N, C-alpha and C positions, 0 to 999 in steps of 0.2 A: 350465386357470386362466390368466386374462390375466394376473395378475400377476407368474405365474411363469414369460410368456415372455422370459426374460432374455437378448439374444442376446452368447454369449460373447466377450470383448476379441479371442481369436484369431482368430474369424472373423470381427470386423470388420475385423482388421488383413487376415485372407485375401481379403475381399471387394475390400477397397482395391487391393491387390497385383493382381489380377483384373480389377479394370474402374476404374483408376484414371486420372485427370485428368493432364496435363504439368505435372511438377514445374519449376519455372524461377524461383519467387520467394525471394531471398534475405533476410537480415535488415534490408539498408538497405532495400528493397522493402518489405517488411512493416511495418516502422515507420513508412515515409509511408505503405503503406495504412492505418495504425491513426490517424495524424495526421491524412489525410486525411478519414476517416471521423467524428473527433471535432470537427477545429473546421470550423464550417460555421456551421448555421444557430443555434447553442444560444448561439455568442459576440456574432456581428452581429447578430442578430436577438431573442434571450430576453433579454440584456440586459435588455430594456425592463421584461419581464411577473417580472422576477428584481426589480426595482428597484420595481415594484410592488407586489410581496406584503412583501417587507423591509427596501426600502429600503436602507444601507449595510450592513446584516445582509446583505446578499447576499453579501458574502466568506465568510461563515461558512456561508450556503447553498452554497457553492462547495465550501468545504473539506468538509463532512458529505458531500457528493456523491462529491467524488473519494475522503474516504477508503473509502465504500462500494463504490465502485469499488475500490480499491486491493486490499483483501480477497476482492475477487472475482476481480479478477486474476489473483492466488494462486493461488485453485484453480484459476482456467482453466487455469495456466500447467503444472499438475500433472498434467492430466485430459489437456489438449492434446498434451503431450509425451509421454506414454504411449499417447495412440490420436491419430496424426495423421494422420487422416483429416478429408473432408466431415462437417459437419451439427453442429459444435459442440454444445452443451449438449443438443440431442437423443441426440446419438449416445452421449454418455456418460452418461446416464439409462439408456438403451435397456440399455448393457452392466451397468449396477449396479442398477436398481429396475423393468426389465422394459417390456414394450409399450406396454402403456396411459399411463403417464406418459410414455414417451417421446415418444409419439405429443400428447399435452397441452402439451409442451415446444416440439415444431418446431411445432405449430399457434399458441402463443405466440407465437413467433417469427416465424413468419409474420406475425403482426399487425403486430409490431413494425419488422420491415423496409417491410413494404408502406405502411403510413401515414406512417412516417418519409420514405419516399424520395418520398411524395406531397406532404407537409408543405413538402418541403425546395423540390420544384419549383414548390410555390404561392409559396415566400418569392423563389423566384428570378425568378420573372417579376416580381414587384412592382419588381424592381431595373433590369428589365429595361425595363422600361416608364418607369421614371423617369427613366432613363438615356437612352432616347431623346428623351424629353423638353426635360432639361434642356439635353443638347448638341449636337442634331439640328432640337428644335423638334417633331419627329416626336411626334402625339399618337392612341394609338392606342384606338379608341373603348371606353368604359367596358365595354358589354353582350359585349365580347370581350376583355378583360383580369379580368373577375371570372366567378365560379362562382353561380349563380343566390341562394344564401344570401347572395352581397356585394354583391346587386343589377348581377347582369350576366347571361347567357346561358352561355356557356363561357369557359372562362380558356385562351386558343390558345397563348399563350408557353410555359405548364406543359405543355399538352398536346407542345408540341413539343420541350420539353427532356426531358423524359421519354424519348421516343421515338429521339432521338435519342444519348442516353446508353445505352439499351436498346442500337440495334446498336451502338455503341464497344464494348460486353462481348461481344457476337457473335461481333469479328473475332477475339479473345481477348486471354486475362489479360495476355501479356506488353505487349503495346499498352496495354491499361485502364492497367496499371501506370505504364508510360513518361509517359504524360499525366496522371495523377493526381500523379505528383513535380515535375512542372512547375506542376499547380494548386497542392499544398501550397506551395512555394516561395512563390506569391504572397502565400498568407494568411500563411505567416509574416513577409515583407515588411510586409506590410499592419500585422498585430498589432506588430510591433517599431518602425515608426514610431509609432503610436498611443502607444506607453508612453513612447516618445520626446518626444516634442511635449506628453504630458499631463503627465508629472510633473513639470515643472519651475512646474507653474500648480497643484500640488496649495493646496490650503486646508484645514489640518485643521477648520475650523468646519463645513465642509462634512460631516465625518461626523458630527455632533449635530445629532438623536439616534441612535444607533447604530442601535440595534433600536426603530423605531415601533411597528411591530405586533406587537411582543413575543417569545416564544419559537415562538408556533406560527405566526406570520408567518415566522422564519428556517425552520422544518421543512417547510411546504410552499414556500417559496423553492425549497429542496434539493430536493423532490418533483418539481416542475416541472423547475429547471435541468437535473435530472439526466438530460434530454435531449440537454445540451451534451455529455454524457460519451458517450450512446449510439455505438455502433460501435466500439470497442475490442476487444469479441467478434467484429466479422467476421474480426479477424486469426487467431482459429482456425480459423472456416469456412475459410480458406484452406489448412489444416494438411496438404491431400492437394496441393497444388499447391507445395508449399514443400521446395526443396533443404534436408538435414539439418534437419528440423521439430524434430529432440527439442531441440535449440540454438537455431533461430530463431524460434520460435515464442513462447517467452517470452521471449524480448529484443524481440520486435517489439509484445508486449501489455506488458510495464511499460515499455518505454521510451516507446513511443507515449504512453502515461497519464502518466508521470513531465513530459513534454516540455509536454503540454496545459496539465496543473493549474498548474503556473508559469505560464504565457503567463495565463491566464482569474485568477490573484488579480492577477498586474500590470496586467491589462487592467481588471478592475474598481475596483481600486484606482482609477486614472486616469481613471478618468470619474465615481468616486462624487468624488474630491477636486477636479478638476477644475470639473467641471460642477455637481455636486449629485445626488442621486437617492432623494428624501422620495419617497414613496408620493402620489398625489393621494385626495383627500376630495372626498367630495361638501358641497354647503353646510351639510349639522349635521355636519359633522366624521367622518361615516365612511369608513373605509376601502373603496373600491370594487374590485371582484372584477376583476383582471387578464384582459384578453379579453372583457369585461361591454358588452352596449350603452349603460348607465348612464356606465362610465368612457368609452367613444367620444365621449358627448356630452358630459361634462365637459370632455374635451379640448378639444373644438370650441369652446364658450364660454372656455376658459381661452386658448387661439389669439384667438381674434375680439376678445377686451380687450384686445389690445395686448402679455399677458404673455409671457417665454419660454416656450417648447414644454418641458413636464418631459420627462425622459427617458424616463417610463413611458409618455406618449404615441407613443413615436417609432418607425415600421418603421424606421428603420434609425439603430437607435443612435450608435456609435460615429463614422459620417460626420457625424453632427449633432451630438456632442459637440466634435468639431475645429472646424468650422463656428460654433459659437457662441462658442469662447474664442480666434477670428482667425484661425483656418487654415484657410478656405474653398477652396482649391487644394486642400490637403492631402484634407480633410474628401470631396472628391469623386473623390480617386484611391481611398478608401477603399472606398466606394462603389462604385467601378470593380473593386476586387481582390475584392469581394463577389460582384459580380454574376460576373465571371469563377472564380472558385474554386465558388462554393456547387455548380454540376454534378459537382465531384470527389464532395461528401457521399451527392448522388443515385447516383453510379459504386456508391459500395461499399455504398450500401444494397441496390441493386439487385444485388449481385454478391452479399450473405452472403444473400441470399433464394432467387436461384436455386439455391443449392448448398444449402440446406435441404431446399428440393423434390427436387434432385438425388439426395440419399441417403436421402429417405423413399420416394421411387419403387424407387431400387436395391433399396431391401428390403420392397418390395411394397405397402407401406401404400397408395402411391398407384400410379395404373397405369406400368408400365414401361417404357412409352413412354417417359415424360418424361425419364427419364436416357438418352436418347439423346445420345450426346458426335458430333458434328461431324467426320467423316475429316479435314478440312481443319484446321479454327480448333483444335479438341479441347478445345471447351466445349461443354455441356448448353446446344444451340439451341431446344430445343422448349420446353424449361421459361424460359428466360432469353425468348423472344419472348411467351411466353404472360403470364408474370408486368409485363413491361414495357407491354403492354396495357392490362392490370386498372391498375396505378401511373397509365399516361397518361391513362386514364378517371376515377381517383377524383380526382387533380390539375386535370383540367379542371373538375369540377360541384361541387368540395367546398371548401370557406374551409380557409386555414391555420390561424384561429380557435386549438381548442384540440388539434390533431392532435396536438399533444408532447406533450399530457398523457395522451391516448390511449395512445400508442407505448410509453410508461413502465412503464403497466401487465403487456403484455406482456415487457418486459425485465427488469424486476424479478422475475417471475416463473420466467423460464430461467435469472436469476443464485442466485436461494434456489433450486431444483433443483440446481444444479452444487455448489453449498455442503453441501449434503445428498449427492450422489456422490461426493465426495471422501472425506469421513468414512467413509461405508459401504463402499467399497473398500478403504480402510486396514484395516478388521478383515475382510471377505471375502477379499481376497487379498493378503495385510503383506507377503509375500517378491516380490512381482512386482517387474522393474526397473521404476524411476522416474528418467528424466535430470533432471528438474527435480523436487524436494519442497518444498511445500511447507512452509515453518520456521513452528513451531508449531502444528501444522495444527487442535491442538485447542483453539485459541485462534482464530485465523485467522479459519477454517472457522464458528464460532458467532458471530463478530462480523458476517460476509456476510450469515448469516441473519437476525439481529436487523437488521442495516441497511436489509438489502429490504424484511423485513414493515413497521418504522417508516416506511421512504417511501412505500409501498404505503399505509399508514393516514393518511399524510398529503396525498395526493393530493384533489383534489375528487372530490366522490362519483361526479359523472356519470364522469369517467374512470377510478375505483373499479369501477364496474359494466360497466366494457366489458368486462372482462376473465372475470367469469361467464358474461355473455349469450357472448360470441364462443365460448368453452371449449363452451357447450353444441351450439351449433351442429357444433362438432369432432367431441362425441361422437355427435352423429348420424351423422355423414360415417364415422368410424372404424367403425360398429356395423354400416353399409350396405354398405362396401368392407371396409376395412383389417382387421378383424376376421377374417374368410373367406380374404382373398387373401394376405396377410402371407406370407415365406420361415416365419418361424419356425412360423406355424399350419400350413404345409403340409409341414411338416416337412422342409425344404430348408434345407442349411446352402451357404452360399459356400465356394470350393475358390482353392486358390492360382494363382497365373497361367499355370503351369505345369501345372498338372490342368485346364486351361478347358476342355477335350474331354471329361473324363470324366464319366459322369453324374453328378446333384446326390445328395451325401451326405445322407444322415437324420441329425437331432440325436439327436448319443448322450445317452442317461440321463445326469440329475444324480447326481452320485457322492453317496454315503452311506457311514457309517460302516462300511458292509462291503462296500465297492469297495477291492480291492486295491489298495495303494499311495497311498488315499486322504491318509493325514495327508502323506504325502510331496507332494503335490501343491498 
């Protein structure tokens, strides 16, 4: 039975010891990886989308999304400290709920990371093209700066940046983390400067009306701006490359999430109070959908009339705010910081996806060759190259549009499964050592479940439909290959490193009430 194919936690840990990645990351590097993954497109770009959905109420949207991430992070922390291996939610699900659901979680994570990496690549391309034009007077033809859906032929800058980041990941985790630390510093300095310059200009009147689109708009804003938090779970995918993961992974998860939430609230308050964030309405008074052609046309009409460009219309929201309130030079620096820093987000998304592929192939659900580790760089080079090429192609031919919304569906599903898994494991294996225990788990985990479901149902319909369609494709792949070729299906259980030359051991039968010592196990 496919639902009975549960990989024991001891086997998962043995697999990691036998064929592990190089452990080189400490708590500071993990926290920086988390901050680098979180702070990026969400706050630099999606602030405009949040303003259109929720107006000033986007501050509540940030709090809702951050809360859901916080309770999910606590569940992640318990499982990742117990199972310090690559694979994140996929690995945890395999150990608790079985192979089929684990495959579906891994498949959803592939969607999350791939779409997010492509979206950020396209967002970076916009900053790059604008920077060349404004500072050097170099104009990249529109045909080669946009995909077909955006009126071009191919987005060459997006293609190039995705391939460059892929190369960086190939040469090693330590090198990637070092570059990421520099980029994280740039982003933190830029956001701190924005807060310092915008707060003295706060005007309480700009917060009124606070929730112009009502509670529904705030919830939709939370579901969309959830993308601004995507990436913190990439810390847990790096567990197998972490020194002392039982201690450092929870520090990296919760620390990065806390830092980013504070920044988001302060930046949102500065943007609203200094400039305003009321949604754009049609001539008939209807609130327009973010990313829609109707909103784009209305924005063009407003700008052509000589009125100020609304925050919801801007492709560089934070830089636009500073320029509008008289800090043009600092606004350009914010734009430059985003241009320099967004590649770190691409890096972490690619990092997470390659590690998901790595562990799925190591379990036999995908061809084993994908899990090959480079003898010099100590990275899964084959799957990294394959992933990078596909992300680059997607970035070259698809618009940023609603990619953020699409990636959220996969993310929320993974968080949902982790929250269920931590409860099930408390019942199935209560005696197992837990270096980090989720506090009030029977409250925290259900809150995470409800929060994930609620945000998923608040997504636009098109984004909601992506998950079941992608999941259906995944089921076909699983039953054509992984169902028969997985290690568990073939009766193979991996062994410890010092037994690596021994023949594979069969999977032991599940214990029952008649098994000696069962009650003590």
